[in-house]
C-alpha positions as CSV (number, residue, x, y, z in Angstrom):
1,X,-75.2,24.3,27.7
2,X,-78.2,24.5,25.4
3,X,-77.7,26.2,22.1
4,X,-79.2,29.7,21.9
5,X,-81.6,29.9,18.9
6,X,-84.4,32.2,17.7
7,X,-87.6,30.9,16.3
8,X,-89.1,32.3,13.1
9,X,-92.0,31.3,10.9
10,X,-89.7,29.0,8.9
11,X,-88.2,27.3,11.9
12,X,-85.1,27.7,14.1
13,X,-82.3,30.2,13.4
14,X,-78.8,30.5,14.8
15,X,-77.1,33.9,15.3
16,X,-73.4,34.5,14.5
17,X,-71.7,37.4,16.2
18,X,-68.2,38.9,16.1
19,X,-67.1,42.0,18.1
20,X,-64.7,44.7,17.2
21,X,-63.8,46.4,20.6
22,X,-62.2,49.8,20.5
23,X,-60.2,50.3,23.7
24,X,-58.6,53.7,24.4
25,X,-55.0,53.2,25.4
26,X,-53.9,54.5,28.8
27,X,-51.0,56.9,28.0
28,X,-50.2,60.5,28.8
29,X,-50.0,61.6,25.2
30,X,-51.6,60.7,21.9
31,X,-50.5,58.0,19.4
32,X,-48.6,60.3,17.0
33,X,-48.3,63.6,18.9
34,X,-47.3,65.0,22.2
35,X,-50.8,66.4,23.0
36,X,-52.4,65.3,26.2
37,X,-54.6,62.1,26.0
38,X,-56.4,63.0,29.2
39,X,-60.2,62.7,29.1
40,X,-62.1,65.9,29.3
41,X,-60.8,69.4,29.2
42,X,-62.2,72.5,27.4
43,X,-63.1,71.8,23.8
44,X,-60.0,71.7,21.5
45,X,-57.7,72.2,24.4
46,X,-55.7,69.0,23.9
47,X,-54.9,69.4,20.2
48,X,-51.5,69.7,18.4
49,X,-50.9,70.7,14.8
50,X,-50.6,67.0,14.0
51,X,-54.0,66.2,15.5
52,X,-55.6,69.1,13.6
53,X,-54.2,67.9,10.3
54,X,-52.0,71.0,9.5
55,X,-50.0,70.5,6.3
56,X,-46.5,69.3,6.7
57,X,-47.0,68.0,10.2
58,X,-45.4,64.5,10.6
59,X,-46.6,61.8,13.0
60,X,-44.1,60.4,15.6
61,X,-44.9,57.0,17.2
62,X,-45.6,57.0,20.9
63,X,-43.5,54.1,22.3
64,X,-45.7,53.7,25.4
65,X,-48.8,53.1,23.2
66,X,-46.8,50.3,21.4
67,X,-45.9,48.8,24.8
68,X,-49.5,48.9,25.9
69,X,-50.7,47.1,22.8
70,X,-48.0,44.4,23.3
71,X,-49.0,44.0,26.9
72,X,-52.7,43.6,25.9
73,X,-51.7,41.1,23.2
74,X,-49.8,39.1,25.8
75,X,-52.8,39.3,28.1
76,X,-55.0,37.9,25.3
77,X,-52.6,34.9,24.8
78,X,-52.0,36.2,21.3
79,X,-49.2,36.3,18.8
80,X,-47.0,39.4,19.0
81,X,-45.8,40.4,15.6
82,X,-42.2,41.7,15.7
83,X,-42.8,43.6,12.5
84,X,-46.0,45.5,11.8
85,X,-46.9,48.5,9.6
86,X,-49.2,51.5,9.7
87,X,-51.6,52.2,6.8
88,X,-53.8,55.1,5.8
89,X,-57.5,54.4,5.9
90,X,-59.2,57.0,3.8
91,X,-62.6,58.3,4.6
92,X,-64.2,61.8,5.1
93,X,-65.8,63.0,8.3
94,X,-65.9,66.5,9.6
95,X,-64.2,65.3,12.8
96,X,-61.3,63.7,10.8
97,X,-59.1,66.6,9.9
98,X,-56.7,64.8,7.6
99,X,-59.4,63.0,5.6
100,X,-57.7,59.7,6.6
101,X,-57.0,57.7,9.7
102,X,-53.7,56.1,10.5
103,X,-54.4,52.5,11.3
104,X,-53.1,49.0,10.7
105,X,-54.5,46.8,8.0
106,X,-52.4,44.0,6.5
107,X,-49.7,43.8,9.2
108,X,-51.2,44.4,12.7
109,X,-49.0,44.5,15.8
110,X,-50.9,41.6,17.4
111,X,-52.2,38.4,15.7
112,X,-54.4,35.5,16.7
113,X,-55.2,34.7,20.3
114,X,-57.9,33.3,22.5
115,X,-60.1,34.4,25.4
116,X,-61.8,32.1,27.9
117,X,-65.3,33.1,29.0
118,X,-67.6,31.6,31.6
119,X,-71.4,31.5,31.1
120,X,-74.1,31.6,33.8
121,X,-74.5,27.8,33.9
122,X,-70.8,27.4,34.4
123,X,-70.0,26.5,30.8
124,X,-66.5,27.5,29.7
125,X,-66.1,28.6,26.1
126,X,-63.1,29.9,24.1
127,X,-63.5,32.9,21.8
128,X,-60.9,33.4,19.1
129,X,-59.1,36.7,18.7
130,X,-58.3,37.5,15.0
131,X,-56.1,40.5,15.6
132,X,-55.3,43.6,17.7
133,X,-54.2,46.7,15.9
134,X,-53.3,50.3,16.8
135,X,-55.0,53.3,15.3
136,X,-55.8,56.9,16.1
137,X,-59.2,58.0,17.2
138,X,-61.3,60.7,15.4
139,X,-62.6,63.9,17.0
140,X,-66.1,64.4,18.1
141,X,-69.0,66.0,16.3
142,X,-71.6,67.7,18.5
143,X,-75.0,68.5,17.2
144,X,-76.7,69.9,20.3
145,X,-74.6,73.0,20.9
146,X,-76.3,75.3,18.3
147,X,-79.8,75.2,16.7
148,X,-78.5,75.3,13.1
149,X,-74.8,74.2,13.2
150,X,-72.7,71.3,14.3
151,X,-69.4,71.9,16.1
152,X,-66.2,69.9,16.3
153,X,-64.1,69.0,19.4
154,X,-60.7,67.6,18.4
155,X,-59.6,66.7,22.0
156,X,-60.1,63.0,21.2
157,X,-58.5,63.2,17.7
158,X,-55.3,61.2,17.6
159,X,-55.8,59.4,20.9
160,X,-54.5,55.9,20.6
161,X,-57.0,53.1,20.2
162,X,-56.5,49.3,20.3
163,X,-59.1,47.6,18.0
164,X,-59.5,44.0,19.3
165,X,-61.3,41.9,16.6
166,X,-62.9,38.6,17.6
167,X,-63.5,35.6,15.4
168,X,-67.2,35.1,14.6
169,X,-67.3,32.5,17.5
170,X,-70.1,34.2,19.5
171,X,-73.5,32.5,19.4
172,X,-75.7,34.3,21.9
173,X,-76.2,37.7,23.5
174,X,-75.0,36.1,26.8
175,X,-71.7,35.0,25.2
176,X,-71.2,38.5,23.8
177,X,-71.8,40.1,27.2
178,X,-69.4,37.6,28.9
179,X,-66.7,38.2,26.2
180,X,-67.0,42.0,26.4
181,X,-66.8,41.9,30.2
182,X,-63.8,39.5,30.1
183,X,-61.9,41.8,27.6
184,X,-62.7,44.8,29.9
185,X,-61.5,42.8,32.9
186,X,-58.2,41.9,31.2
187,X,-57.3,45.4,30.1
188,X,-58.1,46.8,33.5
189,X,-55.9,44.3,35.2
190,X,-53.1,45.1,32.7
191,X,-53.6,48.9,33.1
192,X,-53.8,49.3,29.3
193,X,-57.4,50.7,29.2
194,X,-59.7,51.9,31.9
195,X,-62.7,50.1,30.3
196,X,-65.0,53.0,31.0
197,X,-67.8,52.6,28.4
198,X,-69.8,55.5,29.7
199,X,-66.9,57.9,28.8
200,X,-66.4,56.2,25.5
201,X,-62.9,54.8,26.3
202,X,-64.2,51.4,25.4
203,X,-66.9,50.8,22.8
204,X,-67.9,48.0,20.5
205,X,-68.9,47.5,16.9
206,X,-71.1,44.4,16.7
207,X,-71.3,42.2,13.6
208,X,-74.4,40.1,13.4
209,X,-75.8,37.6,11.0
210,X,-78.2,34.7,11.2
211,X,-78.3,31.3,9.5
212,X,-80.1,28.0,9.6
213,X,-78.2,25.1,11.4
214,X,-75.3,23.8,9.2
215,X,-75.5,26.6,6.7
216,X,-72.4,28.8,5.8
217,X,-72.4,32.3,7.1
218,X,-75.0,34.7,5.6
219,X,-74.7,38.5,5.1
220,X,-73.7,40.4,8.2
221,X,-74.6,43.9,9.4
222,X,-72.4,46.0,11.7
223,X,-73.9,47.9,14.6
224,X,-71.6,50.8,15.4
225,X,-70.4,52.3,18.6
226,X,-72.4,50.4,21.2
227,X,-71.3,51.7,24.6
228,X,-72.5,49.3,27.3
229,X,-72.6,45.5,27.8
230,X,-76.3,45.6,28.2
231,X,-76.9,47.5,25.0
232,X,-74.6,45.1,23.1
233,X,-76.7,42.2,24.2
234,X,-80.0,43.9,23.4
235,X,-78.7,45.1,20.0
236,X,-77.7,41.6,19.0
237,X,-81.1,40.2,19.7
238,X,-82.9,43.1,18.0
239,X,-80.8,42.9,14.9
240,X,-81.1,39.1,14.7
241,X,-84.9,39.3,14.9
242,X,-84.9,42.0,12.2
243,X,-82.7,39.9,9.9
244,X,-84.8,36.8,10.4
245,X,-87.9,38.7,9.4
246,X,-86.2,40.0,6.2
247,X,-85.1,36.5,5.2
248,X,-88.5,34.9,6.0
249,X,-90.3,37.5,3.9
250,X,-88.2,36.6,0.9
251,X,-85.9,39.5,1.0
252,X,-82.1,39.7,1.3
253,X,-80.1,41.2,4.2
254,X,-78.0,44.0,2.8
255,X,-74.5,44.5,4.2
256,X,-74.6,47.8,6.0
257,X,-73.7,49.8,9.0
258,X,-76.5,50.3,11.5
259,X,-77.1,52.1,14.8
260,X,-78.8,50.7,17.9
261,X,-81.6,52.9,19.4
262,X,-81.9,51.8,23.1
263,X,-85.1,53.8,23.6
264,X,-86.9,51.9,20.9
265,X,-85.0,48.6,21.3
266,X,-84.2,48.5,17.5
267,X,-81.4,49.0,15.0
268,X,-81.7,51.5,12.1
269,X,-79.7,51.9,8.9
270,X,-76.8,54.4,9.0
271,X,-75.0,53.8,5.7
272,X,-74.0,51.0,3.3
273,X,-71.1,48.9,4.8
274,X,-67.8,49.7,3.3
275,X,-65.3,47.0,2.3
276,X,-61.6,47.3,2.7
277,X,-61.2,48.5,-0.9
278,X,-63.6,51.4,-0.2
279,X,-61.1,52.8,2.3
280,X,-58.3,52.7,-0.3
281,X,-55.7,51.5,2.3
282,X,-52.1,52.0,1.5
283,X,-48.9,52.0,3.6
284,X,-48.5,55.2,5.7
285,X,-45.7,57.1,3.9
286,X,-44.7,59.1,6.9
287,X,-44.0,56.2,9.2
288,X,-41.4,53.4,8.8
289,X,-42.5,49.8,9.5
290,X,-42.6,49.2,13.3
291,X,-39.9,46.7,14.3
292,X,-39.7,45.5,17.9
293,X,-37.3,43.1,19.6
294,X,-38.3,39.8,21.1
295,X,-36.1,40.6,24.1
296,X,-38.3,43.7,24.7
297,X,-41.5,41.7,24.4
298,X,-40.1,39.1,26.9
299,X,-39.2,41.9,29.3
300,X,-42.8,43.3,29.1
301,X,-44.2,39.8,29.6
302,X,-42.0,39.2,32.7
303,X,-43.5,42.4,34.3
304,X,-47.2,41.6,33.6
305,X,-49.4,41.5,36.6
306,X,-51.2,38.2,37.5
307,X,-54.2,38.0,35.2
308,X,-57.8,37.1,36.3
309,X,-57.8,33.4,35.1
310,X,-54.5,32.7,36.8
311,X,-55.5,34.6,40.0
312,X,-58.8,32.7,40.2
313,X,-57.0,29.3,39.9
314,X,-54.5,30.4,42.6
315,X,-57.3,31.6,45.0
316,X,-59.0,28.2,44.7
317,X,-55.7,26.3,45.3
318,X,-54.3,28.6,48.0
319,X,-57.4,29.6,50.0
320,X,-59.6,26.6,49.3
321,X,-62.6,28.6,48.0
322,X,-65.1,27.4,45.4
323,X,-64.4,28.2,41.7
324,X,-67.5,30.4,41.5
325,X,-66.6,32.5,44.6
326,X,-63.1,33.0,43.2
327,X,-64.6,34.3,40.0
328,X,-66.6,36.9,41.9
329,X,-63.5,38.0,43.9
330,X,-61.2,38.4,40.9
331,X,-63.9,40.3,38.9
332,X,-61.7,43.4,39.4
333,X,-58.2,44.0,40.8
334,X,-59.4,46.1,43.7
335,X,-61.8,43.4,45.0
336,X,-59.1,40.7,44.5
337,X,-56.5,42.8,46.5
338,X,-59.1,43.4,49.3
339,X,-59.8,39.7,49.6
340,X,-56.2,38.7,49.6
341,X,-55.4,41.2,52.4
342,X,-58.3,39.8,54.5
343,X,-57.6,36.1,53.7
344,X,-53.8,36.1,54.2
345,X,-53.1,33.9,57.2
346,X,-56.8,33.4,57.9
347,X,-59.6,31.1,56.9
348,X,-59.9,31.8,53.2
349,X,-63.5,30.4,53.0
350,X,-64.7,32.5,55.9
351,X,-63.1,35.6,54.4
352,X,-64.8,34.9,51.0
353,X,-68.1,34.4,52.7
354,X,-67.9,37.6,54.6
355,X,-66.8,39.6,51.6
356,X,-69.3,38.2,49.1
357,X,-72.1,38.3,51.8
358,X,-72.2,41.0,54.5
359,X,-69.5,43.3,53.0
360,X,-70.9,43.4,49.5
361,X,-74.4,43.9,50.9
362,X,-73.2,46.8,52.9
363,X,-71.5,48.4,49.9
364,X,-74.8,48.1,47.9
365,X,-76.9,49.4,50.8
366,X,-74.7,52.5,51.4
367,X,-73.7,53.1,47.8
368,X,-70.0,53.0,48.7
369,X,-67.2,51.4,46.7
370,X,-64.3,49.3,48.1
371,X,-62.1,52.4,48.0
372,X,-64.6,54.5,50.0
373,X,-65.9,51.7,52.3
374,X,-65.9,52.6,56.0
375,X,-64.7,49.0,56.7
376,X,-61.1,48.5,55.6
377,X,-59.5,45.1,54.8
378,X,-57.5,45.4,58.0
379,X,-60.7,46.0,60.0
380,X,-62.6,43.1,58.5
381,X,-59.5,40.9,59.0
382,X,-59.5,41.9,62.7
383,X,-63.2,40.9,62.9
384,X,-62.3,37.4,61.6
385,X,-59.5,37.2,64.1
386,X,-62.0,37.9,67.0
387,X,-64.2,35.1,65.6
388,X,-61.3,32.7,65.3
389,X,-60.0,33.2,68.8
390,X,-63.6,32.9,70.2
391,X,-63.7,36.5,71.5
392,X,-67.1,36.8,69.8
393,X,-69.3,34.3,68.0
394,X,-70.7,34.5,64.5
395,X,-74.0,36.2,65.5
396,X,-72.4,38.9,67.6
397,X,-69.9,39.4,64.7
398,X,-72.7,40.5,62.5
399,X,-73.8,43.1,65.0
400,X,-70.3,44.3,65.4
401,X,-69.9,44.5,61.6
402,X,-73.0,46.7,61.3
403,X,-71.6,49.0,63.9
404,X,-68.3,49.1,61.9
405,X,-70.3,50.1,58.8
406,X,-72.1,52.9,60.6
407,X,-69.1,54.3,62.6
408,X,-66.0,53.2,60.9
409,X,-64.7,51.9,64.2
410,X,-62.4,48.9,64.6
411,X,-64.1,45.7,65.8
412,X,-62.0,45.2,68.9
413,X,-62.9,48.7,70.1
414,X,-66.6,48.0,69.6
415,X,-66.5,44.6,71.4
416,X,-64.8,46.2,74.5
417,X,-67.0,49.3,74.5
418,X,-70.2,47.3,74.4
419,X,-69.1,44.3,76.4
420,X,-69.7,41.8,73.7
421,X,-67.1,39.3,74.6
422,X,-68.3,35.7,74.2
423,X,-69.2,33.8,77.4
424,X,-67.1,30.6,77.6
425,X,-67.6,30.1,81.3
426,X,-69.3,26.7,81.5
427,X,-70.7,27.4,84.9
428,X,-72.6,30.5,83.6
429,X,-73.8,28.5,80.6
430,X,-75.0,25.6,82.7
431,X,-76.9,28.0,84.9
432,X,-78.7,29.6,81.9
433,X,-79.5,26.2,80.5
434,X,-81.0,25.0,83.8
435,X,-83.2,28.1,84.0
436,X,-84.5,27.7,80.4
437,X,-85.3,24.1,80.9
438,X,-87.1,24.8,84.2
439,X,-89.2,27.5,82.5
440,X,-90.2,25.2,79.7
441,X,-91.1,21.9,81.4
442,X,-93.9,21.2,79.0
443,X,-91.5,21.4,76.0
444,X,-88.9,19.3,77.8
445,X,-91.6,16.6,78.2
446,X,-92.4,16.8,74.4
447,X,-88.7,16.6,73.6
448,X,-88.3,13.5,75.7
449,X,-91.3,11.9,74.0
450,X,-89.6,12.1,70.6
451,X,-89.9,15.7,69.3
452,X,-86.1,16.0,68.6
453,X,-86.6,19.3,66.7
454,X,-87.2,21.1,69.9
455,X,-83.5,20.9,70.7
456,X,-83.0,24.0,68.5
457,X,-85.7,25.8,70.5
458,X,-83.8,25.3,73.7
459,X,-80.5,26.4,72.3
460,X,-82.1,29.5,70.9
461,X,-83.7,30.4,74.3
462,X,-80.4,30.0,76.0
463,X,-78.6,32.2,73.5
464,X,-81.4,34.8,73.9
465,X,-81.1,34.7,77.7
466,X,-77.3,35.2,77.3
467,X,-77.9,38.1,74.9
468,X,-76.2,36.1,72.1
469,X,-72.9,36.0,74.0
470,X,-72.8,32.3,74.8
471,X,-70.3,30.2,72.9
472,X,-72.6,28.2,70.5
473,X,-70.6,24.9,70.8
474,X,-70.6,25.1,74.6
475,X,-74.3,26.0,74.7
476,X,-75.2,23.0,72.5
477,X,-73.1,20.7,74.6
478,X,-74.7,21.9,77.9
479,X,-78.3,21.6,76.5
480,X,-77.6,18.1,75.2
481,X,-76.1,17.1,78.5
482,X,-78.9,18.4,80.7
483,X,-81.7,17.1,78.4
484,X,-79.9,13.7,78.4
C-alpha cells in the first residue's frame, strides 16, 4: 500500500492519528445508579439523585457494565486487568452536576490490545489499543430550546461509557475510517454497544498531528465528539491541512481542543487542551478498587459469540467463498446469519453471489433491510434448491426472484403458478434448434465458414424460442450437435 501523505510548500508531510472512541454500554441501568439507561424519554425522566449530584448520594457499581467492558476487552484481544480503580476527573460544565466525572485514569479495567483492519486495496494493518476504561457520561446542554437560555437534560448523565483509546498508529483518513468501522463491528457482534453514531451512543475524539518523514511526533490537536465515520475522515484531512499551513508559515501548532464543522469542512478552536494534571485526578473515595476473578473472565470469554475475523475465516474455509466476499457477508451479524441460513447444505459460492448481487440490489432498490426484506433466508434457499435440482435455470431464477421481491411469495409457488419449469426434454429442445437453424440458413453458412462467435447467437435464439425455459447445457449440446 502506498503511504498516505499531504503535499505542502516545503515538501511532503505525514499525518499521525489516534482515536478515542466513546462507546455507550448496553445495559438496563446506569454505571453507578439504578436509573434507566434507555435512549430517549422525556427530559430529565431517567435521573436518580446520584445522577443529579445530590449531596450524600453514593455511587454503586453496576456489575453488568463491568462485564460488558470485559467482553469488549476480550473482543479487542486486550489484557484484562483483574484489579482496576476509579478516579475523579474534575472539571466544570453545566451538564456535569457533581463538578467531576467518575472515570479511570491510572488503573483501567482493560490494557493493551490490537485490532486488525483491512484497507480498500486489501492491505491488512494492525492498530494498537492503549486501553479501555469505564466512565460515566455527562448530561446534555441544549441551546435551541429558548431564545435567551440554555437548558439541561440529565437523562444521559451517569450512563456507562467505554472509552477505547488507540495508539497513534493511524496514518490516513482511510485507516481511521476502517478502524472506527471495525470497532463498531466488534462491539455490535459482542452486544456491548449498539454503535449508533447518529444517536450519540458511539462518538470519537480524533487526535491529529503532522510531521516530516522520520521526525518525532509534533504537537497534536484533539477534535471532539465527531459522530460519523465520514466526518472523522474529513476532519482528519481538514485539520492536517490546517496544521501544515501553520508550520509552513513559521508558526507553531498549539495543543488545543477543536470542533469539526462539516458544513464548512474545517475545524475551529474550542479551548486549550487540558493535560492530566489540569483535571486533578485522584482516587474516587466513594468506591473501592474493582477486583475481578480470572475464573469469571474465563467464563465470560467462553460465552463470547464468534467474532467477525474468526467468522470470516470460517466462511472461507467452510463455504469456499473468496476472502473479500466473506468480509462483505460478516460486516454485521444479521447479514452473516442470513448468509449462513441460505448457504447451509447448499453451494456456498452460489449463495454468496445471490446475496451480494441480486438480494443486496433489491434491498437498496426498495429501501428495505434484511429484517424487513420480503425475501426470507428460507425463500432464497428454496430458490437455490430449484436451480440445483434443475427445476429452473439461472435466467428464469432471476425472474422468479423479482416476483418474490414484489409479492413475498415462495419461489416454488411462483414456478408452478407461471409454468416456469425448465425444459429438459431433449426431443423438444432438438425441435427448437432445428427450427432456429432452418430460419437462419445464412448465419449457419457464415458459422461454417469460420465465424465461431455465431454459436452464441444460435443458443440465444433457441432460448428465446423456448421462453428461457430450455436447460442451457442441453441447448448448448443440441446446437453443437446439429451445427456439427
